[in-house]
FILOSE-778225 format. One record per atom (N, C-alpha, C): chain; x, z, y. Coordinates in steps of 0.2 Angstrom, whole numbers. Layout:
! FILOSE-778225
{chaine A&x X&z Z&y Y};
...
! end
This chain:
! FILOSE-778225
{chaine A&x -4&z 104&y -36};
{chaine A&x -9&z 100&y -40};
{chaine A&x -14&z 103&y -43};
{chaine A&x -16&z 109&y -41};
{chaine A&x -21&z 113&y -45};
{chaine A&x -26&z 115&y -40};
{chaine A&x -33&z 114&y -42};
{chaine A&x -38&z 116&y -39};
{chaine A&x -40&z 113&y -32};
{chaine A&x -37&z 107&y -31};
{chaine A&x -39&z 104&y -24};
{chaine A&x -42&z 97&y -26};
{chaine A&x -47&z 95&y -22};
{chaine A&x -50&z 88&y -23};
{chaine A&x -45&z 83&y -22};
{chaine A&x -45&z 78&y -27};
{chaine A&x -40&z 73&y -27};
{chaine A&x -42&z 68&y -22};
{chaine A&x -48&z 65&y -22};
{chaine A&x -50&z 61&y -16};
{chaine A&x -57&z 61&y -16};
{chaine A&x -59&z 60&y -10};
{chaine A&x -67&z 59&y -9};
{chaine A&x -70&z 66&y -8};
{chaine A&x -67&z 71&y -10};
{chaine A&x -70&z 78&y -9};
{chaine A&x -69&z 81&y -3};
{chaine A&x -72&z 86&y -1};
{chaine A&x -71&z 89&y 5};
{chaine A&x -65&z 94&y 5};
{chaine A&x -61&z 95&y 10};
{chaine A&x -55&z 99&y 10};
{chaine A&x -57&z 105&y 14};
{chaine A&x -56&z 111&y 12};
{chaine A&x -56&z 117&y 16};
{chaine A&x -49&z 118&y 19};
{chaine A&x -49&z 117&y 26};
{chaine A&x -43&z 117&y 29};
{chaine A&x -40&z 124&y 29};
{chaine A&x -43&z 129&y 27};
{chaine A&x -40&z 136&y 27};
{chaine A&x -37&z 137&y 20};
{chaine A&x -37&z 133&y 16};
{chaine A&x -34&z 134&y 9};
{chaine A&x -27&z 131&y 9};
{chaine A&x -22&z 135&y 7};
{chaine A&x -15&z 132&y 7};
{chaine A&x -14&z 129&y 0};
{chaine A&x -11&z 123&y 0};
{chaine A&x -10&z 120&y -6};
{chaine A&x -6&z 123&y -11};
{chaine A&x -7&z 123&y -17};
{chaine A&x -2&z 126&y -22};
{chaine A&x 4&z 123&y -22};
{chaine A&x 10&z 126&y -23};
{chaine A&x 16&z 123&y -24};
{chaine A&x 16&z 118&y -30};
{chaine A&x 21&z 113&y -29};
{chaine A&x 21&z 108&y -34};
{chaine A&x 27&z 111&y -39};
{chaine A&x 26&z 112&y -45};
{chaine A&x 31&z 114&y -50};
{chaine A&x 35&z 109&y -53};
{chaine A&x 40&z 111&y -56};
{chaine A&x 44&z 106&y -60};
{chaine A&x 40&z 103&y -65};
{chaine A&x 36&z 107&y -68};
{chaine A&x 32&z 104&y -74};
{chaine A&x 27&z 99&y -71};
{chaine A&x 24&z 100&y -65};
{chaine A&x 20&z 95&y -62};
{chaine A&x 24&z 88&y -61};
{chaine A&x 30&z 89&y -58};
{chaine A&x 34&z 83&y -57};
{chaine A&x 36&z 80&y -63};
{chaine A&x 38&z 83&y -68};
{chaine A&x 40&z 81&y -75};
{chaine A&x 34&z 77&y -78};
{chaine A&x 28&z 80&y -77};
{chaine A&x 22&z 76&y -79};
{chaine A&x 20&z 70&y -76};
{chaine A&x 21&z 70&y -69};
{chaine A&x 20&z 64&y -65};
{chaine A&x 25&z 59&y -67};
{chaine A&x 32&z 61&y -68};
{chaine A&x 37&z 56&y -70};
{chaine A&x 35&z 53&y -77};
{chaine A&x 33&z 57&y -82};
{chaine A&x 31&z 54&y -88};
{chaine A&x 25&z 49&y -87};
{chaine A&x 20&z 50&y -83};
{chaine A&x 15&z 46&y -82};
{chaine A&x 17&z 39&y -79};
{chaine A&x 22&z 40&y -74};
{chaine A&x 25&z 34&y -71};
{chaine A&x 31&z 31&y -75};
{chaine A&x 32&z 34&y -81};
{chaine A&x 37&z 31&y -85};
{chaine A&x 44&z 31&y -81};
{chaine A&x 46&z 36&y -78};
{chaine A&x 52&z 37&y -74};
{chaine A&x 56&z 42&y -78};
{chaine A&x 63&z 40&y -78};
{chaine A&x 68&z 45&y -81};
{chaine A&x 70&z 49&y -75};
{chaine A&x 69&z 56&y -75};
{chaine A&x 71&z 60&y -70};
{chaine A&x 76&z 66&y -73};
{chaine A&x 81&z 67&y -69};
{chaine A&x 86&z 72&y -71};
{chaine A&x 83&z 79&y -69};
{chaine A&x 86&z 84&y -72};
{chaine A&x 84&z 91&y -70};
{chaine A&x 85&z 92&y -62};
{chaine A&x 90&z 90&y -60};
{chaine A&x 91&z 91&y -52};
{chaine A&x 86&z 87&y -48};
{chaine A&x 84&z 81&y -51};
{chaine A&x 79&z 78&y -47};
{chaine A&x 72&z 81&y -48};
{chaine A&x 71&z 84&y -53};
{chaine A&x 64&z 88&y -54};
{chaine A&x 64&z 93&y -48};
{chaine A&x 69&z 97&y -47};
{chaine A&x 69&z 102&y -41};
{chaine A&x 68&z 99&y -35};
{chaine A&x 72&z 93&y -34};
{chaine A&x 72&z 90&y -27};
{chaine A&x 65&z 87&y -26};
{chaine A&x 62&z 83&y -31};
{chaine A&x 56&z 80&y -30};
{chaine A&x 50&z 85&y -29};
{chaine A&x 51&z 91&y -33};
{chaine A&x 46&z 96&y -32};
{chaine A&x 45&z 99&y -25};
{chaine A&x 51&z 100&y -22};
{chaine A&x 51&z 102&y -15};
{chaine A&x 49&z 96&y -10};
{chaine A&x 51&z 90&y -11};
{chaine A&x 49&z 85&y -7};
{chaine A&x 41&z 84&y -7};
{chaine A&x 38&z 84&y -13};
{chaine A&x 31&z 83&y -14};
{chaine A&x 27&z 89&y -11};
{chaine A&x 30&z 95&y -12};
{chaine A&x 27&z 100&y -9};
{chaine A&x 27&z 100&y -1};
{chaine A&x 32&z 97&y 2};
{chaine A&x 32&z 96&y 9};
{chaine A&x 27&z 90&y 11};
{chaine A&x 26&z 85&y 7};
{chaine A&x 21&z 80&y 9};
{chaine A&x 14&z 83&y 8};
{chaine A&x 13&z 87&y 3};
{chaine A&x 6&z 89&y 2};
{chaine A&x 5&z 94&y 8};
{chaine A&x 9&z 98&y 10};
{chaine A&x 8&z 103&y 16};
{chaine A&x 7&z 99&y 22};
{chaine A&x 11&z 93&y 23};
{chaine A&x 9&z 89&y 29};
{chaine A&x 2&z 86&y 29};
{chaine A&x 0&z 84&y 23};
{chaine A&x -7&z 81&y 23};
{chaine A&x -12&z 86&y 24};
{chaine A&x -11&z 92&y 22};
{chaine A&x -15&z 98&y 23};
{chaine A&x -16&z 99&y 30};
{chaine A&x -10&z 99&y 34};
{chaine A&x -10&z 100&y 41};
{chaine A&x -14&z 95&y 45};
{chaine A&x -13&z 89&y 42};
{chaine A&x -17&z 83&y 45};
{chaine A&x -25&z 84&y 44};
{chaine A&x -26&z 87&y 38};
{chaine A&x -33&z 88&y 37};
{chaine A&x -36&z 93&y 41};
{chaine A&x -32&z 98&y 43};
{chaine A&x -35&z 103&y 48};
{chaine A&x -37&z 101&y 54};
{chaine A&x -34&z 95&y 57};
{chaine A&x -36&z 92&y 63};
{chaine A&x -42&z 89&y 63};
{chaine A&x -44&z 86&y 57};
{chaine A&x -50&z 82&y 57};
{chaine A&x -56&z 86&y 58};
{chaine A&x -60&z 84&y 63};
{chaine A&x -66&z 88&y 65};
{chaine A&x -73&z 84&y 63};
{chaine A&x -78&z 87&y 61};
{chaine A&x -84&z 84&y 58};
{chaine A&x -87&z 80&y 64};
{chaine A&x -86&z 82&y 70};
{chaine A&x -90&z 78&y 75};
{chaine A&x -86&z 72&y 78};
{chaine A&x -80&z 70&y 74};
{chaine A&x -76&z 64&y 76};
{chaine A&x -77&z 59&y 70};
{chaine A&x -80&z 53&y 72};
{chaine A&x -81&z 48&y 67};
{chaine A&x -75&z 46&y 64};
{chaine A&x -74&z 44&y 58};
{chaine A&x -68&z 41&y 55};
{chaine A&x -67&z 34&y 58};
{chaine A&x -61&z 32&y 59};
{chaine A&x -60&z 25&y 62};
{chaine A&x -54&z 22&y 58};
{chaine A&x -54&z 15&y 58};
{chaine A&x -48&z 12&y 55};
{chaine A&x -43&z 10&y 60};
{chaine A&x -45&z 10&y 66};
{chaine A&x -40&z 8&y 72};
{chaine A&x -41&z 13&y 77};
{chaine A&x -36&z 13&y 81};
{chaine A&x -36&z 18&y 87};
{chaine A&x -40&z 15&y 93};
{chaine A&x -40&z 8&y 93};
{chaine A&x -44&z 5&y 98};
{chaine A&x -49&z 0&y 95};
{chaine A&x -55&z -1&y 99};
{chaine A&x -60&z -5&y 96};
{chaine A&x -57&z -12&y 94};
{chaine A&x -59&z -15&y 88};
{chaine A&x -57&z -22&y 86};
{chaine A&x -63&z -26&y 86};
{chaine A&x -61&z -33&y 89};
{chaine A&x -66&z -38&y 89};
{chaine A&x -63&z -44&y 85};
{chaine A&x -67&z -47&y 81};
{chaine A&x -65&z -53&y 78};
{chaine A&x -66&z -59&y 83};
{chaine A&x -62&z -63&y 83};
{chaine A&x -62&z -69&y 87};
{chaine A&x -63&z -75&y 83};
{chaine A&x -69&z -79&y 84};
{chaine A&x -71&z -84&y 79};
{chaine A&x -71&z -91&y 84};
{chaine A&x -69&z -96&y 80};
{chaine A&x -70&z -103&y 83};
{chaine A&x -74&z -107&y 79};
{chaine A&x -78&z -112&y 82};
{chaine A&x -82&z -116&y 78};
{chaine A&x -78&z -119&y 73};
{chaine A&x -81&z -120&y 67};
{chaine A&x -79&z -124&y 61};
{chaine A&x -80&z -131&y 62};
{chaine A&x -75&z -135&y 65};
{chaine A&x -77&z -142&y 66};
{chaine A&x -72&z -146&y 62};
{chaine A&x -75&z -151&y 59};
{chaine A&x -71&z -156&y 55};
{chaine A&x -67&z -160&y 60};
{chaine A&x -60&z -161&y 59};
{chaine A&x -56&z -165&y 63};
{chaine A&x -52&z -169&y 59};
{chaine A&x -49&z -175&y 62};
{chaine A&x -45&z -179&y 58};
{chaine A&x -38&z -176&y 56};
{chaine A&x -36&z -176&y 50};
{chaine A&x -30&z -174&y 48};
{chaine A&x -24&z -178&y 51};
{chaine A&x -18&z -175&y 51};
{chaine A&x -12&z -178&y 52};
{chaine A&x -11&z -184&y 47};
{chaine A&x -8&z -189&y 49};
{chaine A&x -6&z -195&y 44};
{chaine A&x -1&z -192&y 39};
{chaine A&x -2&z -194&y 33};
{chaine A&x 2&z -191&y 28};
{chaine A&x 10&z -193&y 29};
{chaine A&x 11&z -199&y 32};
{chaine A&x 18&z -201&y 34};
{chaine A&x 21&z -196&y 39};
{chaine A&x 17&z -194&y 44};
{chaine A&x 20&z -189&y 49};
{chaine A&x 21&z -182&y 46};
{chaine A&x 17&z -180&y 41};
{chaine A&x 18&z -174&y 38};
{chaine A&x 24&z -174&y 34};
{chaine A&x 25&z -179&y 30};
{chaine A&x 30&z -180&y 25};
{chaine A&x 37&z -181&y 28};
{chaine A&x 37&z -184&y 35};
{chaine A&x 43&z -186&y 38};
{chaine A&x 47&z -180&y 39};
{chaine A&x 45&z -174&y 39};
{chaine A&x 49&z -168&y 40};
{chaine A&x 51&z -164&y 34};
{chaine A&x 49&z -167&y 28};
{chaine A&x 50&z -164&y 22};
{chaine A&x 58&z -165&y 20};
{chaine A&x 61&z -161&y 17};
{chaine A&x 68&z -162&y 15};
{chaine A&x 68&z -167&y 9};
{chaine A&x 63&z -167&y 5};
{chaine A&x 62&z -171&y -1};
{chaine A&x 55&z -173&y -2};
{chaine A&x 54&z -180&y -4};
{chaine A&x 47&z -182&y -5};
{chaine A&x 48&z -186&y -11};
{chaine A&x 42&z -186&y -15};
{chaine A&x 42&z -190&y -22};
{chaine A&x 34&z -192&y -23};
{chaine A&x 33&z -198&y -24};
{chaine A&x 26&z -200&y -25};
{chaine A&x 21&z -198&y -19};
{chaine A&x 23&z -198&y -13};
{chaine A&x 19&z -196&y -7};
{chaine A&x 18&z -189&y -7};
{chaine A&x 22&z -185&y -10};
{chaine A&x 21&z -177&y -10};
{chaine A&x 27&z -174&y -9};
{chaine A&x 27&z -168&y -7};
{chaine A&x 33&z -163&y -6};
{chaine A&x 36&z -162&y -12};
{chaine A&x 42&z -164&y -13};
{chaine A&x 46&z -162&y -19};
{chaine A&x 50&z -155&y -18};
{chaine A&x 48&z -151&y -23};
{chaine A&x 51&z -144&y -23};
{chaine A&x 55&z -143&y -29};
{chaine A&x 60&z -138&y -29};
{chaine A&x 64&z -137&y -35};
{chaine A&x 59&z -134&y -40};
{chaine A&x 60&z -136&y -47};
{chaine A&x 56&z -133&y -52};
{chaine A&x 58&z -125&y -53};
{chaine A&x 54&z -121&y -53};
{chaine A&x 56&z -114&y -54};
{chaine A&x 53&z -111&y -61};
{chaine A&x 48&z -114&y -64};
{chaine A&x 45&z -112&y -70};
{chaine A&x 46&z -118&y -75};
{chaine A&x 48&z -115&y -81};
{chaine A&x 49&z -120&y -87};
{chaine A&x 43&z -120&y -92};
{chaine A&x 40&z -125&y -93};
{chaine A&x 34&z -125&y -98};
{chaine A&x 37&z -124&y -105};
{chaine A&x 33&z -120&y -109};
{chaine A&x 35&z -118&y -116};
{chaine A&x 31&z -123&y -120};
{chaine A&x 35&z -125&y -125};
{chaine A&x 31&z -129&y -130};
{chaine A&x 29&z -126&y -136};
! end
């Protein structure tokens, strides 16, 4: 967690990421308000180090001549005309409802109003 761009900065693929220390993990745990044991500090430090190394390896593959993409294949939106059509009759819609009240779907109350 030392000396590397967090986001948006350029990454030098020849730089090996610093190892994550127990203190780094403890600091992150405090920020996230997580209770972490001493054994977990060692475990998480190793796991986070592995993750950061994997991300650094992926960064090595990125080439300046390859444009960034969000999908592996080209995507095209398919649109249909926005046409106003007649709705289903209310009786047909409510016919499949398990419970109806005042021409509306009746659902169990999940929130209680406070006075």
